[in-house]
N, C-alpha and C positions, 0 to 999 in steps of 0.2 A: 349602757347598763341594761336598758329595757330590751334591746335587740339581743343581747346574750341570754335573757330569760326566755325570750321567744324561741330562739334557736335551740335552747335545752328542752323546752316543752315539746317542740316539734320533733326532736330527736327521740325523746322519751316516748311520744305517741307512735311514732314509726316503729320503734323497737317493740312496743306492746302489740301493735297490729300484726306485726310479722310473727311474733311469738304465738298469738292466738291462732293465726292462720295455718300453722304447722301442725300436722297430725301426729299425736303421740302414740308410740307403739311400745308394748310391754310384753314381756315373756313370763309374767307371773301366772299363777294357776287361773285358768279361764273358765272353770266351771263345767267343763266337759265331761268330767268323770270324777267320782268320789271313791275313795278307799276306805273301808271300814275293817276293823279287827277286833277279835274277842278271843280270850282263852276259853275253850270249850271244857277242858279238864285243867285243874291247877298245875302250875309249872313245877311244884314240889310234890306231886302225887307219887307216893311210893309204889303204887300198884302198876305203874307202866309209864310210857312216854307221854307227855302232855300234847294235847291237840290245840291247834290254832286254827280259827276260822277267819277267812279273809273275804270280804265282799267287794265286788267291783260293780259300780252302778254307773250306767252311761246316761248322761243327761241330754245328749244329742246322738245321732247315728254315728257309730264308730266302726271302721273297717280294720281287719287285720289286728285285732287285739291281742297283745302278748302280755303275759305277766312274768316278770324276771324277779326271782327271789335270791338275794345274796346273804349267806349266813356267815357269822363270825367264825374264827377258828375254834375247832373242837365241837361245832354244832352242825348237825345235818337236818334239813328241813325237806321233807318228802311229801309230795302231793298224794292224798289218799282217796278223796272224793270230790267230784265237781258236779254242781247243778247249775244250770243256767235258765233263765226265763227270757223270752223275746226270740224273734226269728233270726235265723243265721247263726245261732251259737253252736258251733261244733268243736267240741273239746278235744284236744290231742295231748296225751300225757307225754311227759319228757323225762329225760334223765336228770338227776340233781345237777344244778348249776346251769341247765339249758332253759330258755324261756318255755313257758306253758302257753300254748296257742289257744285262745278262747274263740277264735273266729270273728264274726261280725257280731256287734251288739246294737239292736235297735234303740232308739230313744226311750228311756224308762226301763231298759232291760237290766237284770241283775245277774251276775255270775257269782256263785259262792263256792269257794274252795276250802276244803279242810285238809290241813297238813298235820302230819306227825312230826314232832320236834324231838330229836334224839341229841343229847349232849353228853360229852365227856365230863367226869367229875371236875368240878371247878371251872368249867368252861362257862363264859358269859360274854355279852357284848350286844350290839344292836344289829338286828337283822334289817335289810333293806328290802321293801317291796315297791317295785316300779311297774306301772302300767304304761306300755307303749302302744300307740294306735295311730291311725289315720283319720282325721276329722272330716266332716262333710265338705270342707272347702279344699281338701286335699293336702292341708298342711299337717305336720306331725304333731301328736298330742303325747305329752309325757307328764306323768304325775308319780310322786314317790311318797312313801311313808316309812317311818322307822319303828321297829318293834323290839323293846328291850327283852333280853333273854338272860335269865340268871340275875346275879347281883352286878349291875353295871357301875363301874367306877370303884372308889376305895370304900370298903365295908365300913358302916358306922360303928362307933364305939359308945355303948350305953354308959352315960355318966349322970348322976343325979337325977334319974327318972326321965332323961331325954336322950335322943340319939344324937351324937356329935359327929359331923362329917368332916374330917381333916381336909385341909386344903390339897393334900396329895404331895407326893415327892417326885421330882424329875426322874425319869427312867435313865439308866445308865448308858443306853445307846442313843440317847438324844442330847442335844446341847442344852 
């Protein structure tokens, strides 16, 4: 009985030492870049198309930085103005749907891009903003953020002074 406990303790100790000796790797956000966003003009502004400001801040030197913006159906997101601080920022405008090249960003540099958002009546969804770059170690860096445009999901129903959000109904083309 005593030898069984010793064997179990030895096996457990060996397993723990192997577990702690192995290096863990993760693909979670590593803090290389931060994406910020704000609406410069309201999304329901009757005077024109709303403006979306996106900031890309590098926390370490990044090479070949690209910004990819994917819009939901019925929405067009067009780059209007780009300002960048930090050495090596050379902006090249792109056609809608193509990556926007921001060049190289030094550690602490920020690129600010202002977009015009045009949407068809009733169009809504979540736009995707993705930064793709090469970090100082030569490994790829990829960070994404989502921006809600219009009313996303099922519109609420006012009931007894509160907004009620129904659970939704399955779409006919899905099981």
